[in-house]
C-alpha positions as CSV (number, residue, x, y, z in Angstrom):
1,M,0.0,0.0,0.0
2,R,2.9,2.4,0.6
3,I,4.0,1.9,-3.0
4,L,0.5,2.7,-4.2
5,S,0.3,5.8,-1.9
6,G,3.7,7.0,-3.2
7,Y,2.6,6.5,-6.8
8,V,-0.6,8.5,-6.4
9,L,1.3,11.3,-4.7
10,R,3.8,11.3,-7.6
11,Q,0.9,11.8,-10.0
12,F,-0.4,14.7,-7.8
13,L,2.8,16.6,-6.9
14,P,4.0,17.6,-10.5
15,S,0.5,18.9,-11.3
16,L,0.5,20.9,-8.1
17,A,4.0,22.3,-8.8
18,V,3.0,23.4,-12.4
19,S,-0.4,24.8,-11.2
20,F,1.2,26.7,-8.3
21,L,4.0,28.2,-10.4
22,A,1.5,29.1,-13.2
23,F,-0.8,30.9,-10.8
24,I,2.1,32.7,-9.1
25,G,3.5,33.8,-12.5
26,I,0.1,35.1,-13.7
27,F,-0.5,37.0,-10.5
28,V,2.9,38.6,-10.5
29,I,2.9,39.6,-14.2
30,I,-0.6,41.2,-13.9
31,D,0.5,43.1,-10.8
32,L,3.8,44.2,-12.3
33,V,2.0,45.5,-15.4
34,D,-0.3,47.5,-13.1
35,R,2.6,48.9,-11.0
36,L,5.3,49.3,-13.7
37,S,4.6,53.0,-14.4
38,S,4.7,53.8,-10.7
39,F,8.0,52.0,-10.3
40,L,9.5,53.9,-13.3
41,D,8.2,57.2,-12.1
42,R,9.9,56.8,-8.8
43,D,13.0,55.4,-10.4
44,I,12.9,52.2,-8.3
45,G,15.8,49.8,-9.1
46,V,15.5,46.3,-10.2
47,S,16.8,44.9,-6.9
48,T,14.1,46.8,-5.0
49,V,11.4,45.5,-7.4
50,L,12.6,42.0,-6.8
51,L,12.5,42.5,-3.1
52,F,9.0,43.9,-3.3
53,Y,7.8,40.8,-5.1
54,A,9.8,38.5,-2.8
55,C,7.7,40.0,0.0
56,Y,4.6,39.6,-2.1
57,V,5.1,35.9,-2.7
58,P,4.0,34.7,0.8
59,Y,0.7,36.5,0.5
60,I,0.1,35.3,-3.0
61,T,1.0,31.7,-1.9
62,V,-1.6,31.7,0.8
63,L,-4.2,33.2,-1.6
64,I,-3.8,31.0,-4.7
65,L,-2.7,27.7,-3.1
66,P,-6.3,26.4,-2.7
67,M,-6.9,27.0,-6.4
68,A,-3.6,25.2,-7.3
69,M,-4.6,22.3,-5.0
70,L,-8.0,22.0,-6.7
71,L,-6.5,22.1,-10.3
72,A,-3.9,19.5,-9.3
73,S,-6.6,17.3,-7.9
74,L,-8.5,17.5,-11.2
75,F,-5.4,16.8,-13.2
76,C,-4.3,13.9,-11.0
77,M,-7.6,12.1,-11.1
78,G,-8.0,12.9,-14.8
79,T,-4.6,11.2,-15.5
80,L,-5.6,8.1,-13.4
81,I,-8.9,7.9,-15.3
82,R,-7.4,8.4,-18.7
83,N,-4.7,5.7,-18.1
84,R,-7.4,3.4,-16.6
85,E,-5.3,3.2,-13.5
86,L,-8.2,4.2,-11.3
87,M,-10.3,1.3,-12.7
88,A,-7.4,-1.1,-12.0
89,M,-7.1,0.1,-8.4
90,K,-10.8,-0.4,-7.8
91,A,-10.6,-3.8,-9.5
92,I,-8.1,-5.1,-6.9
93,G,-10.5,-4.0,-4.1
94,L,-9.3,-0.5,-3.2
95,S,-12.0,2.0,-2.4
96,L,-11.9,5.6,-3.6
97,Y,-11.4,6.5,0.1
98,R,-8.2,4.6,0.2
99,I,-7.0,5.9,-3.2
100,V,-7.4,9.6,-2.3
101,F,-6.2,9.2,1.3
102,P,-2.5,10.0,0.7
103,I,-3.4,13.2,-1.2
104,Q,-5.9,14.2,1.5
105,M,-3.2,13.8,4.2
106,F,-0.7,15.8,2.1
107,A,-3.4,18.5,1.8
108,L,-3.7,18.5,5.6
109,A,0.0,19.0,5.9
110,V,0.0,21.8,3.4
111,S,-2.8,23.4,5.4
112,L,-0.8,23.4,8.6
113,I,2.2,24.9,6.9
114,T,0.1,27.5,5.2
115,F,-1.4,28.4,8.6
116,F,2.1,29.2,9.9
117,I,2.9,31.3,6.9
118,A,-0.4,33.2,7.1
119,A,-0.1,33.8,10.8
120,Y,3.5,34.7,11.2
121,V,5.3,35.2,7.8
122,V,2.8,37.1,5.7
123,P,2.3,40.1,8.2
124,G,6.1,40.8,8.3
125,A,6.3,40.5,4.5
126,N,3.3,42.9,4.1
127,R,5.0,45.5,6.4
128,E,8.2,45.4,4.2
129,R,6.2,45.5,1.0
130,A,4.2,48.5,2.3
131,R,7.5,50.2,3.3
132,I,8.8,49.8,-0.3
133,E,5.5,50.9,-1.8
134,T,5.3,54.1,0.2
135,G,9.0,54.8,-0.1
136,E,9.6,54.9,3.6
137,G,13.1,54.2,5.0
138,P,13.7,51.4,7.6
139,R,12.3,52.4,10.9
140,G,14.6,52.6,13.8
141,P,13.8,53.1,17.5
142,R,12.4,56.5,18.3
143,L,14.1,58.3,21.2
144,M,11.0,60.4,22.0
145,R,7.3,60.4,21.1
146,S,5.2,63.6,21.2
147,Q,1.5,64.0,22.1
148,V,0.8,60.4,23.2
149,I,-2.9,59.8,23.9
150,L,-4.4,56.4,24.7
151,R,-7.6,55.1,26.1
152,D,-7.6,52.7,29.0
153,I,-10.3,50.5,30.5
154,D,-13.2,52.0,32.6
155,D,-13.3,55.2,30.5
156,Q,-9.8,56.4,31.3
157,I,-7.7,58.5,29.0
158,L,-4.0,58.9,29.4
159,S,-2.1,61.7,27.6
160,M,1.6,62.7,27.7
161,V,3.2,65.7,26.0
162,S,6.3,63.7,25.5
163,Y,7.3,60.1,26.2
164,Y,10.8,58.6,26.3
165,P,10.6,54.8,25.5
166,Q,14.1,54.0,26.6
167,D,13.6,55.5,30.0
168,R,9.9,54.4,30.2
169,K,9.2,58.0,31.4
170,G,6.6,60.6,30.3
171,K,6.5,64.3,30.8
172,Q,3.5,66.6,31.4
173,V,1.1,63.7,32.1
174,T,-2.7,63.9,32.4
175,L,-5.1,61.1,33.4
176,D,-8.8,61.7,32.9
177,R,-11.4,59.4,34.4
178,Y,-15.0,59.5,33.1
179,K,-18.3,57.9,34.3
180,N,-21.4,57.9,32.2
181,G,-19.7,60.5,29.9
182,A,-19.0,62.9,32.7
183,L,-15.5,63.8,34.0
184,I,-15.2,62.6,37.6
185,E,-11.4,62.8,38.1
186,K,-8.4,64.5,36.5
187,V,-4.8,63.8,37.5
188,R,-2.0,66.0,36.3
189,A,1.7,65.4,36.9
190,E,5.0,66.7,35.8
191,E,6.3,63.2,35.2
192,A,5.2,59.5,35.1
193,V,7.6,56.7,35.4
194,W,7.1,52.9,34.9
195,E,8.5,51.2,37.9
196,D,7.7,48.1,40.0
197,M,5.3,47.0,37.3
198,G,3.1,50.1,37.5
199,W,3.0,53.8,36.8
200,T,4.1,56.3,39.4
201,F,3.1,59.9,39.0
202,Y,5.4,62.6,40.4
203,R,4.7,66.2,41.5
204,G,1.2,67.0,40.5
205,E,-2.4,67.5,41.6
206,R,-5.5,65.4,41.7
207,R,-9.0,66.9,41.1
208,F,-12.3,65.2,42.0
209,F,-15.6,66.3,40.5
210,R,-18.8,65.4,42.3
211,G,-21.7,67.4,40.8
212,E,-21.1,71.0,41.6
213,A,-18.4,70.2,44.2
214,E,-14.7,70.0,43.4
215,G,-11.7,68.8,45.4
216,V,-8.0,69.4,44.7
217,F,-5.2,67.5,46.3
218,K,-1.5,68.0,45.6
219,F,1.0,65.2,45.7
220,E,4.7,64.5,45.3
221,Q,4.1,60.8,44.4
222,L,1.0,58.9,43.4
223,R,0.3,55.3,42.2
224,P,-3.0,55.5,40.2
225,T,-5.1,52.4,40.5
226,G,-7.1,50.8,37.7
227,M,-4.6,51.5,34.9
228,T,-3.8,48.6,32.5
229,L,-1.6,50.5,30.0
230,I,2.0,49.3,29.9
231,P,5.0,50.9,28.2
232,E,4.7,48.7,25.1
233,D,1.2,50.2,24.5
234,L,2.7,53.7,24.3
235,T,5.3,52.7,21.7
236,R,3.2,50.3,19.6
237,E,2.9,51.3,16.0
238,S,-0.5,51.6,14.5
239,R,-0.6,48.9,11.9
240,P,-3.3,47.6,9.5
241,V,-4.7,44.3,10.3
242,N,-2.9,42.5,7.5
243,Q,0.4,43.6,9.0
244,M,-0.2,42.1,12.4
245,R,0.8,38.6,13.4
246,L,-1.9,36.3,14.7
247,D,-0.9,36.9,18.4
248,E,-0.7,40.7,17.8
249,L,-4.1,40.7,16.2
250,E,-5.6,38.8,19.1
251,E,-4.0,41.2,21.6
252,F,-5.3,44.2,19.6
253,I,-8.8,42.8,19.7
254,T,-8.6,42.1,23.4
255,R,-7.6,45.7,24.1
256,K,-10.3,47.2,21.9
257,V,-13.0,45.1,23.6
258,R,-11.7,45.9,27.0
259,N,-11.8,49.6,26.2
260,G,-15.4,49.3,25.1
261,V,-14.7,49.7,21.4
262,G,-16.2,47.3,18.9
263,A,-13.8,44.9,17.1
264,V,-16.2,42.9,14.9
265,R,-14.1,43.3,11.7
266,E,-10.9,42.5,13.4
267,T,-12.5,39.4,15.0
268,V,-13.7,38.2,11.6
269,A,-10.1,38.8,10.3
270,W,-8.7,36.7,13.1
271,H,-11.0,33.8,12.5
272,L,-10.4,34.1,8.7
273,R,-6.6,34.0,9.4
274,M,-7.3,30.6,11.1
275,A,-9.8,29.3,8.6
276,F,-8.4,30.2,5.2
277,P,-5.2,27.9,5.3
278,F,-7.5,24.9,5.8
279,A,-9.2,25.7,2.5
280,N,-6.4,23.6,1.0
281,F,-7.7,20.5,2.8
282,V,-11.3,21.3,2.1
283,I,-10.9,22.0,-1.6
284,V,-9.1,18.7,-2.2
285,L,-11.8,16.9,-0.3
286,F,-14.2,18.5,-2.7
287,G,-12.1,18.3,-5.9
288,L,-11.0,14.6,-5.8
289,P,-14.5,13.0,-5.8
290,L,-15.7,15.7,-8.2
291,A,-13.0,14.7,-10.7
292,A,-13.9,11.1,-10.3
293,R,-17.5,11.8,-11.0
294,I,-17.2,14.0,-14.1
295,Q,-14.6,11.6,-15.7
296,G,-13.1,14.6,-17.4
297,T,-9.9,13.9,-19.3
298,V,-9.7,17.0,-21.3
299,R,-7.4,19.6,-19.7
300,P,-9.4,22.7,-20.8
301,L,-12.5,21.2,-19.2
302,Q,-10.6,20.6,-16.0
303,I,-9.3,24.1,-16.0
304,G,-12.8,25.4,-16.6
305,V,-14.2,23.4,-13.7
306,C,-11.3,24.6,-11.5
307,L,-12.0,28.3,-12.3
308,L,-15.8,27.9,-11.8
309,A,-15.4,26.1,-8.4
310,S,-12.7,28.6,-7.3
311,F,-15.0,31.5,-8.2
312,V,-17.8,30.0,-6.1
313,F,-15.4,29.2,-3.2
314,Y,-13.7,32.6,-3.0
315,G,-17.1,34.3,-3.5
316,S,-18.5,32.3,-0.5
317,I,-15.5,33.5,1.6
318,Q,-16.2,37.1,0.7
319,A,-19.9,36.7,1.4
320,G,-19.3,35.1,4.8
321,R,-16.9,37.8,5.7
322,A,-19.4,40.5,4.7
323,M,-22.1,38.9,6.8
324,G,-19.7,38.6,9.7
325,W,-18.8,42.3,9.4
326,N,-22.4,43.3,9.4
327,G,-23.5,41.1,12.3
328,V,-25.7,38.9,10.2
329,I,-23.8,35.8,11.5
330,P,-21.2,35.5,14.2
331,P,-17.6,36.2,13.2
332,F,-16.6,32.6,13.6
333,W,-19.2,31.4,11.1
334,G,-18.4,34.3,8.8
335,A,-14.9,33.0,8.5
336,W,-15.6,29.3,8.5
337,A,-18.9,29.1,6.5
338,A,-17.2,28.5,3.1
339,N,-15.0,25.8,4.5
340,G,-18.0,24.1,6.2
341,F,-20.2,24.3,3.1
342,F,-17.5,22.9,0.7
343,S,-16.6,20.2,3.3
344,I,-20.2,19.0,3.4
345,L,-20.3,19.0,-0.5
346,G,-17.0,17.1,-0.6
347,V,-18.2,14.4,1.9
348,I,-21.5,14.0,0.0
349,L,-19.6,13.6,-3.4
350,L,-17.2,11.2,-1.8
351,V,-20.0,9.0,-0.4
352,R,-22.1,9.1,-3.5
353,T,-19.2,8.4,-5.9
354,R,-18.9,4.8,-7.0
355,K,-16.3,3.1,-4.7
């Protein structure tokens, strides 16, 4: 059986390699034609263009790999049918389940690898690609940040006229606390320092507002309670979602929710980052029995079926994401709906296909 599994994989892998490289090439050529005038206007060198597309490849890989897996499945089964090898395998008592099992396990391994690429490689590559596209130089550590304003939990707003990341120290600090939209406390200090796992305010005053009454207390040193902001929050760059690693995106969502800000779109993006890599497994589960049923041996027909199925699959993903964004369905189902739908179709096809 190992020999048979190896043989089936050897029929599948060349088709996957050709399909993958073809889709990558088409994607890059179309994108290059679209950006070529911009590259020429900005006098960008060949090496920079090559670096740009090297950073683009991880994103393209994650995007087009399910389509390449589907086309390879159709080509592989078409070859086995054309050479009557599928019939011979069934004649010796092998079921379709057993024949496609090695390809399905390979697809699962591809899905796991793609998950790692999507979660941790693509965001960094997207940041570098965006830097090249906007013409920004490499970012180094900033010695001072001006006008830092952040919202904390329980309707607290922290502002600093200047913040020094290396010293974890802020100057001209203000902490406003609100309740039901009304200011109830204002703390001003000349300096705030992160020490002993918390902020210490130095040389300032604390004002309380209770209706018409107001109280003022001066202090030399104060440890405000209820603050959750840490130094890393004050230095964190604001990045688009597609430039955040999976763990960074999860932390970003947690902070937004804790601060009372909606994070529906970011939550859908997080679930989609988890779900999309497993489209490789799902699309092969759908494609293999489909190819066995249509008995298609003509390559143009197989390519047409691949494009049609891919159009429906990617359209389903976009529809699920839009419904998740708008609260029609929960974010989890918005991201996983396409995978679930095609998994059910694949199982039905596999069960109903002649063994």
